[in-house]
N, C-alpha and C positions, 0 to 999 in steps of 0.2 A: 603399697603405700599405706602407712598406718593411719587409722582413723582415730583422731583425738576427741575426747569428750570435753566440751567447752561449758563451763559453769560460771555464770555471772552472779556475784554477790550483790544483789540490789533488792532491798525490801519493796520498793515500788513495783519492780518487775514481778516479784513473787505475788504481790496482791493482784496485779492485772492478770497474770497467768492463772492464779487461783480462781478468779472470777470466770474466766473462760472455761476452766475445767468444771466449775459448778454448773454453768449453763449446759455444758455437754452432758454431765452426769444426770442432771435433772430431767432432760428430755429423753435420755437413753433409758432411764428407769420408768418414768411415768407414762410416756406415750405408748409403749407397747402394753403396759399393764392396764391402762384406761381405755385404749382404742384398739390396738392391733389384736391382742390375745382374745378379748371378749367377742369381737366381731369375727375372728377366725373360728372360734368355737361354734358360732351360729351360722357359719357359712357365707358371711358377707364379703370376706377377703380371703385370698389364697395365701399359702405359706410363702409364696414368692415375695409378697409385700413385706412380710416380716423379715425374711432373709435380706432383702434389699436394704431395709432400714438399718439392720445391724451391720451390714457391710459398709454402708455409708458412715455409720458411727465409728466403726473400727478404723477405716481409712482416715477419718477426720482426727481422731485422737492419736493415731500413729504418726501422722505428719506433724501434729502439734508437738508431741514429745521429741521427735527426732529433730525438728527445726530448733527447739529450745536448747538441746544439748549438743548439737552438731557444731563442729568448728566452722565458723563462717569464712575462714580464710586468714586467720591470724598469722602475721609474719613472724618467723623465728628471730631470735636476737642477733644471730650472725648469718644472714641469708647468703647463699651462694649465688652470685650474679654471673650469668653466662657472659663471656667476653663480647659476644655479638649483640647483646642487649643492654650493655652498660649505659648507653646513651638514653635509654628509655626508663632509667631509674632516677630517682631524685631523693633528696634528703628531707625527712620530716622535721619541721621546725618545732615540733612539740616533744617528740621522744628522741630526736637526733639519731634516727635509724634510717638506713637506706630502704626504699620501698619502690616497687614498680608504679609507674604512672597509672592513674585511675584508682589508686588506693586512697584511703582516707583514715585519719586518726579519730577514733571514737573516744570522746572525753569521758563517757560513762563507763566504758570497759577498760580504758587506759592503754590501748595499743592500736596499731594500724591494722586495717583489714583490707585485703585485696578486693578490688572492685566493689567497695561497700556501697550499698543502696541507701540504707538508713538503719538506725537503731530502733527496734520495735519492742516497746515494753510489754506487749501482749504475749510475746514468746520469751521475754527476758533475755534477748540476745540480739546481736547485730544480724542484719541480712546482708550477706556478702557473697562472694564468688562460689563458695562451697556449700551453702545452704539456701541459696535463693530458690532453687527448684523445690525444696521442701516447703518454703514459705508460699510459693504459688500453689502447690498442692493443698496446703492448709486452707487458703482462700477459696479454692475451687470446691473442696469437699464440704467446707462450712456452708457455702451457698447452697449446695445440693441438700445437705441435711436440714438446713433452716427452711428451705422451700418445701421439702418433703413433710416436715413437721407442720407447717402452715396448711398444707393441703389436707393432711389427716385431721387437723383441728376443724377445718371447714366441712369436710365430708362427714365427720362424726355427727354434726348437728343438722346438716342440710342435704345430705345425700344418702348415707347409710340408713338402713331400716333401724327402727328403735330396738334396743336390746330387750330381750324377753327375760333373761336371767341376770339379775343384778343383786349382788349381795350388799345391801345397804349397811351392814354392820362393818364392812371393810372401809378403812379410812379413805382410800382413793375414790370410792364411789360416793361417799357422803360429801366429799369436797371436790367432786369432779369438775363443776363449773369453775371454781376458783383456780384449780390446778391447770386447766386448759387455757383459761384467760392469761395466767402467768406465762404459760408456754407460748401462746400466740404473741404476747407482748415482747418476750425475749427474742422470739423468732423474727419479728418485724425489725426490731432494733439491730439485731445481728446481721440480718440480710441486707438492710440498707447500708450499714457501715462497711461491711465486707465487699459489697458489690462495687462501691466507689473505689475502694482500695484496690480491688482486683483489676478494675478497668485501668487505673493509673499504672499498675504494674505491667499489664499487657502492652500498653502504649510505650512504656519505657523499653520493653524488650523489642518491640517492632522498630523503634527508632535507635536502638542500641545506646540508650542513655540512662544513667542512674538518676535516682531522685535528687541526690546531692548535686549532680551536674546540672540538672534542670534548675534547681534553686540558685546555683551560683552563676547561671547564665554564661557559662564559659564556653559552651559549644555552639557553633554557628549552624543554623539550619537544623535544629534538633528534631524538627518534625519530619525531616527527610530521611528515609531508611538508607543506611550506608551498606547494608548487607541484605541478602534475601532473608525473609522472615524465618524460613526453615533453618538457615544457618545460625541466626541469633538464638532461636529456641534450642537448637541442638547444643550450642555452647553452654547455655544455662543448665539444661538437663543432663548434659554429659553423654548424650547418645543420639544417634540419628533415627533410632527405632521409635516411632511416635507412640506406639502402644506402651512403651516403658515410661513415657512422660507422666503416666497416671498412676504408677505403682510406687508407693513410698517404702516398700520393703526390699530395697536394693541399695547397692553402693554406686555412687556417682564416679564415673571415670572421666576426668577433665579432658576436653579436647584441646590439643595444643594450638594456641592462636598467638601469633607474634604481637607484641605490644604495640608496634608501630601501625598495625592495621586497625586499631581501635581509637576512639576519642581519647584525648588526654585531658587531665585536670591538674 
């Protein structure tokens, strides 16, 4: 199955995604330089703390970039509809194309997306059937990286021993307080926003309901799980191996699920 690169031409999305990359780049550069490396040199932290921070940073940016360019589930112009599933397809009244139920037309992207959850400007892409798992990983690793950054900011002033060797001619040490305050502010804002988003995404998977379906109120008893949570998560991540749910460096293999077993919109 070929993997298509999906690129949305949207200046607003570029600005939002650029802001996310700036926050990531800021913390990835300054936190190790101001906190981790100096305290490691004086024996206050181990190399494991540095490696963990860079691993979290790597997984965060990998899931962001992959979610932004991954095909969310765009329907082809002439989809092949299996005979046994024709009754579960419908005609889109915006693009006049046949689509499986639970698909939605994205006005910003200009096409229908299978099991579309929402259009996210922060990744400049739709969140649909084929990249929902990457969006969840992005939320998860962003929370970890933000929490780790806030913990390091706190420990630098209130837990770690004062640094004995500081080069005050270096920019980062002369402006250390300002840099870490900016880092803490961005960490709090990011953690607060992502935590709420991640919670709503998890509840949507538990109840097998997309954000669009919740807003349209078209599903009865949306708070009642229709499938075991292991099954709904396996369908989103494309594998039943739970350890693979946390790895962004892989290809998703969709699990075949009949359309009539899911909610319809």
